[in-house]
C-alpha positions in Angstrom: -31.5 40.7 37.3 -29.7 37.8 39.1 -30.3 34.3 37.6 -32.2 32.0 39.9 -30.1 29.7 41.9 -31.1 26.1 41.4 -31.1 23.6 44.3 -27.8 21.7 44.2 -26.0 24.2 41.9 -22.7 24.9 43.6 -19.2 25.1 42.2 -18.0 21.5 42.0 -14.6 22.0 40.3 -12.8 22.0 43.6 -14.4 18.6 44.6 -13.8 17.0 41.2 -10.2 18.1 41.2 -9.5 17.0 44.8 -11.3 13.7 44.2 -9.3 13.2 40.9 -6.0 13.7 42.7 -7.0 11.5 45.6 -8.2 8.7 43.3 -5.1 8.9 41.1 -2.8 8.7 44.2 -4.9 5.8 45.5 -4.6 4.1 42.0 -0.9 4.9 41.8 -0.4 3.2 45.2 -2.3 0.2 44.1 -0.3 0.0 40.9 2.9 0.2 42.8 1.7 -2.5 45.2 0.7 -4.8 42.4 4.1 -4.2 40.6 5.9 -4.8 43.8 4.0 -8.1 44.3 4.9 -9.1 40.7 8.5 -8.1 41.3 8.7 -10.3 44.5 7.0 -13.1 42.6 9.5 -12.7 39.7 12.5 -12.7 42.2 11.1 -15.7 44.0 10.8 -17.6 40.8 14.6 -17.2 40.3 15.4 -18.3 43.9 16.9 -21.8 43.8 17.6 -24.4 46.4 21.0 -26.2 46.2 21.2 -29.9 47.1 24.8 -30.8 47.5 25.6 -34.5 47.1 28.0 -36.9 48.8 31.4 -37.2 47.2 32.4 -40.0 44.7 28.8 -40.9 43.7 28.5 -42.9 40.6 26.7 -41.5 37.5 24.0 -44.1 38.0 23.5 -43.1 41.6 23.3 -39.4 40.5 20.6 -40.3 37.8 18.7 -42.2 40.5 18.9 -39.3 42.8 17.5 -36.9 40.1 14.5 -39.3 39.6 13.8 -39.3 43.3 14.0 -35.4 43.6 11.9 -35.0 40.5 9.0 -36.6 42.4 9.0 -34.1 45.2 5.6 -32.2 45.1 7.3 -29.0 46.2 9.1 -28.6 42.8 7.9 -26.3 40.2 6.3 -28.3 37.5 6.4 -25.8 34.6 7.1 -27.9 31.3 9.0 -25.2 29.6 11.6 -24.8 32.4 13.4 -27.7 34.0 12.9 -27.6 37.9 16.1 -29.7 38.4 19.5 -28.9 37.1 22.6 -30.8 37.8 25.9 -28.9 38.3 29.1 -31.0 38.6 31.9 -30.1 41.0 34.2 -29.3 38.0 31.5 -26.9 36.5 31.1 -25.2 40.0 34.9 -24.8 40.2 35.2 -23.3 36.7 32.4 -20.8 37.5 34.0 -19.8 40.8 37.4 -19.2 38.9 35.7 -17.1 36.2 33.9 -14.9 38.8 36.7 -14.5 41.3 39.7 -15.0 39.1 41.1 -17.0 42.1 42.6 -20.5 41.5 41.6 -22.7 44.4 44.2 -25.3 43.3 47.0 -23.0 44.3 45.8 -22.9 47.9 43.9 -26.2 48.4 45.3 -28.4 45.8 42.0 -30.2 45.4 38.5 -29.4 44.2 36.5 -28.3 47.3 33.2 -28.1 45.5 30.6 -30.9 45.3 28.2 -32.1 42.7 24.9 -30.5 43.3 21.3 -30.2 42.0 19.7 -26.8 41.9 15.9 -27.1 42.6 13.2 -24.6 41.5 10.4 -24.8 44.1 6.9 -23.6 43.9 6.0 -20.0 45.0 3.9 -21.1 47.9 7.0 -23.0 49.3 9.2 -19.8 49.2 8.7 -18.8 52.8 11.1 -19.3 55.7 9.0 -22.0 57.4 8.1 -24.0 54.2 11.8 -23.8 53.0 13.0 -25.1 56.3 10.8 -28.1 56.1 11.7 -28.7 52.5 15.4 -28.5 53.5 15.1 -31.1 56.2 13.0 -33.4 53.8 15.6 -33.4 51.1 18.5 -33.8 53.5 16.9 -37.1 54.6 17.3 -38.5 51.1 20.3 -40.9 50.8 23.1 -39.4 48.8 22.3 -35.8 49.7 25.0 -34.2 51.8 23.5 -30.9 52.5 20.8 -28.4 51.3 21.2 -24.7 51.3 19.4 -21.6 50.1 19.5 -17.8 50.5 17.8 -17.7 53.9 18.5 -14.1 54.7 17.4 -13.0 51.2 14.1 -14.8 51.5 13.4 -13.3 54.9 14.3 -9.9 53.6 11.9 -10.1 50.8 9.0 -11.2 53.0 9.7 -8.5 55.6 10.2 -5.6 53.1 7.1 -6.7 51.2 5.0 -6.6 54.4 6.3 -3.2 55.3 5.7 -1.8 51.8 2.0 -3.0 51.9 1.4 -1.4 55.3 2.8 1.9 54.1 0.7 1.7 50.9 -2.4 1.0 52.9 -1.8 3.9 55.3 -1.3 6.3 52.4 -4.5 5.1 50.8 -6.4 5.5 54.1 -5.1 9.0 54.6 -6.1 10.1 51.1 -9.6 8.6 51.5 -10.2 10.3 54.9 -8.9 13.7 53.5 -11.1 13.5 50.5 -14.2 12.7 52.4 -13.6 15.5 54.8 -13.0 18.0 52.0 -16.2 16.9 50.2 -18.2 17.1 53.5 -17.0 20.7 54.2 -17.7 21.8 50.6 -21.2 20.3 50.6 -21.9 22.0 54.0 -20.8 25.4 52.5 -23.0 24.7 49.5 -26.0 23.9 51.7 -25.3 27.0 53.8 -25.3 29.1 50.6 -28.6 27.7 49.6 -30.3 27.6 53.1 -33.0 30.0 52.0 -34.0 27.8 49.0 -34.0 24.8 51.3 -36.0 26.6 54.0 -38.6 27.7 51.5 -38.9 24.2 50.0 -39.3 22.5 53.4 -41.9 25.1 54.3 -44.0 24.1 51.3 -43.7 20.4 52.1 -40.6 19.2 50.3 -39.1 16.0 51.8 -35.5 15.5 52.7 -35.3 13.1 49.9 -36.4 15.7 47.4 -33.8 18.1 48.7 -31.0 15.5 48.7 -31.6 14.3 45.2 -29.8 17.1 43.2 -26.9 17.0 45.5 -26.5 13.2 45.4 -26.8 13.2 41.6 -24.1 15.8 41.3 -22.0 13.9 43.7 -22.3 10.8 41.7 -21.4 12.6 38.5 -18.4 14.3 40.0 -17.1 10.9 41.4 -17.5 9.2 38.0 -15.8 12.1 36.1 -12.9 12.0 38.8 -12.7 8.2 38.4 -12.4 8.5 34.6 -9.8 11.3 34.7 -7.7 9.5 37.5 -7.9 6.2 35.5 -6.6 8.0 32.4 -3.7 9.7 34.3 -2.8 6.3 35.8 -2.6 4.6 32.4 -0.6 7.5 31.0 1.8 7.3 34.0 2.2 3.6 33.5 3.0 4.0 29.8 5.6 6.7 30.5 7.2 4.6 33.2 7.3 1.6 30.8 9.2 3.7 28.2 11.6 5.2 30.7 12.4 2.1 32.9 13.8 -0.8 31.1 12.6 -4.2 32.3 9.5 -2.7 34.0 7.3 -4.5 31.6 8.5 -7.8 33.1 6.6 -7.2 36.3 3.4 -5.7 34.8 0.1 -7.5 35.2 -2.4 -6.0 32.9 -5.3 -7.9 34.7 -4.3 -6.4 38.0 -4.1 -2.9 36.2 -7.7 -3.4 34.9 -8.7 -4.3 38.5 -7.2 -1.0 39.7 -9.0 1.0 37.1 -12.3 -0.7 37.9 -11.8 0.1 41.5 -11.2 3.7 40.7 -14.3 3.9 38.5 -16.4 2.4 41.4 -14.7 4.2 44.2 -15.2 7.6 42.7 -19.0 7.6 42.5 -19.1 5.7 45.8 -17.2 8.4 47.6 -19.2 11.1 46.0 -22.5 9.4 46.9 -21.6 8.5 50.5 -19.9 11.8 51.4 -22.7 13.9 49.9 -25.5 11.8 51.5 -23.8 12.0 54.8 -23.3 15.7 54.8 -26.8 16.5 53.7 -28.4 14.1 56.1 -26.5 15.6 59.0 -27.3 19.1 57.8 -31.0 18.6 57.2 -31.4 17.1 60.6 -30.5 20.4 62.2 -33.3 22.5 63.4 -34.6 24.8 60.6 -33.8 27.9 62.7 -30.1 26.8 62.9 -29.9 27.1 59.1 -29.7 30.8 59.6 
């Protein structure tokens, strides 16, 4: 004797596995996006602006210039790291000789370098427009000959970051759409396989809400389980990556990782609920004769 088939009892492994994979990939993209953001932030924090000084300035004038520069609101104000560093022309020449092994004195006969201040600016200033304004502002200070920074590098970081975020967003959207379509089709097949039960229940007065309840409950449970598994896989992937990639820990933000996991735990049941409800509502609104 065949066991009675309960309303809402359909194989849900395919949905759970598919939703888990989709959520994991969504979470992975989110983790990569947040890590990329932290990497860009880390790189930006090490970008410095060079303020080259006029030649033959006295030590008192240089100290006075340092005081003026330190009052600029655009400078980073972290107490543990100095936002202004003085590099003398002799130190710059010694560094150049060490890095290139070329003695400028053999060619020029004189030190071509200038005394300079390296300035660490705030992260919000590290954009092309803001840096250009800051450059003009500093160059107006008496005693400053020229201000320079890695313009192409800053532009490259901004452009590549925007492209990366667009690609990540597109991937997440594709996985969401694919997952919803898969769940919709699976629910439709489940409803079709139980069309006689649904028909009988509707004939005896069962409301659509009563028919929907077991399917929606199962969708919520499947989504929550998928979210848990996807979160566990994401954490495992992160830990494996931290062990294999040296320096990756420098750009990890555990708060953001917690946000990604929370999103997965919310997104899983939400997708299960919305997809199941949409599929059942559309199916139940069809004429009863069409169920056959």
